[in-house]
N, C-alpha and C positions, 0 to 999 in steps of 0.2 A: 710580664713587663713589656711595655710599649717601647720600641726602639725607633730611631730616626730612619726615614726612608727617602725616596726621591720620586719625581715624576719623569717619565720618559715618553718619547714618541716611537711608535713602531711603524716602519715603512713597509706596507704589505707587499708591493711588487718585488722588492729586493730582499725581503725578510731580514731587515737590519734595524737595530735599535739605536736611537739617538737621544742625547740629553734634551730635555725640554727647557730651553734657556729662558730665564725669567728676568724681567726688569720690574722696577717698582715705581708706582705713581701714587696719587692721593687716594684715600679711602672714600670712593664715591658709590660703590655698590654694596657696602657693608654697614656695620654698626659702628658708630663713632667711639664706642667703648673698647673696640677691638683694634689691635695694631700688630704690625709685623715689621721686623728689621731685615734689611738685605743680608742674606747669608744665615738667617736664623733657621734652626732645625725644623723639619716638617715630618709628619708621620701619616702619609696619605692612606685613605681607605676607599670608600665608595666615591664615585664622581658622576657628573652629568654635564652634557654640552648641549646648548640650544642657540639658535639664532634669535636674538632679542627683537622686540618690536622696532627698535631703532636700527636694525640691520647688523649690529655688532655680534660677534660670537662670544658667549659667556660660558666659562667653565667653572663649575662649583666642585670643590673637593673637600670631603670630610678629612680633617686632620686631628690626630690625638695629641700632637705636640706643636707649640710649647704648652698648650692647654687645649681642652676639648672645644672644637670650633669648626666652622665651615669657611674655607678660603674661596675668594672670588678672583678669577683671572679673565682678562680679555685675550682671546686667541687671535693673533694677527699673522699675516703672511707678508714676507719681504723677499728681496732677491736672494737672501741667505736661507730662506725656508720659513717654517712655522716657529713661532715663539709665543711667550705669554707675558702679559703686563698685569702685575698685581693691582687689583682694583678695590681691595678691602677684605674684611672678614667679619664674621658674626660669632661671638663667643657664647657658649652655653653657660658660662660661669659655673661649670662642673655640675650643673643640675641634670644634664642629660649625657648619655654615653652613646654616641652615634655610630651607625654602620654605613648607611647609604643615603644619597640625596637625589632629588629629582626637581628640576627647575621649571618654572613657568617663564613665558616670554617677557614678563614684566620684571623679572629678577627676584621675585619671591620664590620660596621653595618649600617642599615637603622633605622630611628626613625621618629615618627610623631610629627611635631610641630603643636599643636592644634590651638593656637591663641596667640596673644601678651600677655605678662605676666601681663599687666595692663587691660586686657579685662574685662569690667564691667558686672554685672548681667543684667543691662538694655540692654546692647548690645547683651548679650546671648539671652534674651527673644525676642528682635527684630529679631535676626537671626533665631530663631526658626520658625518664620513665613515667612521671606523673603529670607533666605538661600543664603547669599553672601559668597564669599570665605574668610575664616579666617586663613587658614594655608596650609601646604604642607608637603611632606616627605623630610627629609634631609638624606644625606649619609656621613659617616665619614670614612676616612682612615688616617693612621699616616703620610703619605707623604704629602698630600695636605689638610688635615683637613676637614672641612665641605663643602658640595656642596648641593645646593638647587635644588630639582627636581620639577621645576615650573609646569610641565604638570600634576602633582598630586594635584594641588591646588583645594581646596574644602571647604565645610562648616563643620568645626570641624573634621579634621582627628583624628581618635581615634585608635583602634587596627589595627596593620599591621602584615603581615606575608610574609616572603620571602620563595619562592620555589626555592632554589638554583639549584636543578637538572634541572629545566626547565627555569631558569633565568626569573622568574615572581614574581610580588609583588601584594598582595591583600591588599586593603586599605578600612577600614570602615569610612564612613563620618556620624558621629553621628547626626548632625543637618541637613545634606543633605539627610538623609533617604535612603542611597544607599551604596552598596559595589561594588568596582570596581577591576577588574583584569588587571594589566598592563604587557606588554612585556617590560622588562628592556632594551632590545637592541634597540627597536624602540620607546618606550613609547606609543605604540598603546594600546588602550583599547580593551581587548580580551573578556570581559564579564562584565555584570552588574546585580546585584541582588538588586531589590528595596524592602525595608523593612522599619520598623519604628525604628529609634534610634539605629542603630547597635553599639555594644560596642567592644567586642574582637573577634579575629579570630584565628583559630588554624588549622594547617595541620596535619592530623592524619589518619593513615591507608589508605593513598592515596586519601583522601577526604578533602575538606575545610569545617570547621565547624564555623558558625557565630552565635553569641549570640546577640539577638535583643529584643526590648521592645514593647509590645503590648498595649501601653497606650499613652496618650497625656499629655500636660502640665497641663491642668485643672484637671486631675485625681489625682494630688498630694494632692489636698484638702482632699481626702479620708484618707490621712495618718497623718493628724494633730494630734500631741501628741503621735503617735505610735513609739515605738522603731524600729520596722521593718515595712517598707513600702511594704505591700503585694500586689503589682500590678502584672498583668500578664506579662510573658516574654517567649521567645522561643529560641530554638537552631535549626538551619537549617543545614542539611547535603547537601553540594553542590558539583557539578562536578568540578574537579580540573582544567579542561581546559577551561570552559566557564561560571562557576557559575550557571548553571541550577540547579534547586531544585530537590533533590532526595527524601528527607523526612524531615519533620519538627516535632519537639517535643515541646509541649507547656506546661507551668507550671503556677500554681497559688497556692502558698503554704502559709499557715497561720503561719508556724514556721520559716520562713526566709524571708529576703528581696528580692529585685529584683536581679536576676542573672546577672553577668557581663561577665563571661567566662565559656565555657564548654569544658572539656577534656574527650575523650573517653579512658577508660582503660578496656581492655577485653570486657565484655558485659555490662559495666556500663558507665554512663555519670556522 
């Protein structure tokens, strides 16, 4: 069951969390068939932030409520700090069940359709062992709407990352236990990183950073009754051109659950 959530800001120097205050304006970055009311519930999942060609900061957020969609916000700074202005949304009309999104500077985006919206837990467990294709990457632009990139089909596409400078796309296949790098011009596979349960992927400081999980399905039994499931996980720093491994950082912490995304800021992860 999908439950409502929220968007927050995390101030790194002071280690404090703040509400991401939202205001509403006209739907100028989305699809005119999609709408949102002030105060309406949101269930955010993957997100991406870029500086647009016009210099504005655009934040795209996958939301599973009030229906399956991608929300668009302009991120602005004032004397009171950072806040967001709703600039529209794009509804999938329940055709796709999204996980992550990656923006281009012109406001178009790529998103991962992980599996059908009625995909059952039994099917998920079956796929854990047999790894058939469940989803693919989709692309959206305001002129033609959604297009399916069928050559990206795989077992539970999860985190994705667009390298717009090099016209490449990195895709994590959570149940497929691999990360692939695609040339968006030819859809040729340029690199592959085999790992266990990759979650999210980030392009940072000229490298690709993949967060993945060092455990199997049966290991969840160790977490019975625990608030935090303290299973081991890793972040791998990969070559931007071929996904070869440069360095891996591994974690097993008793004070937090399994990591899903890693972002390098200065000398910190």
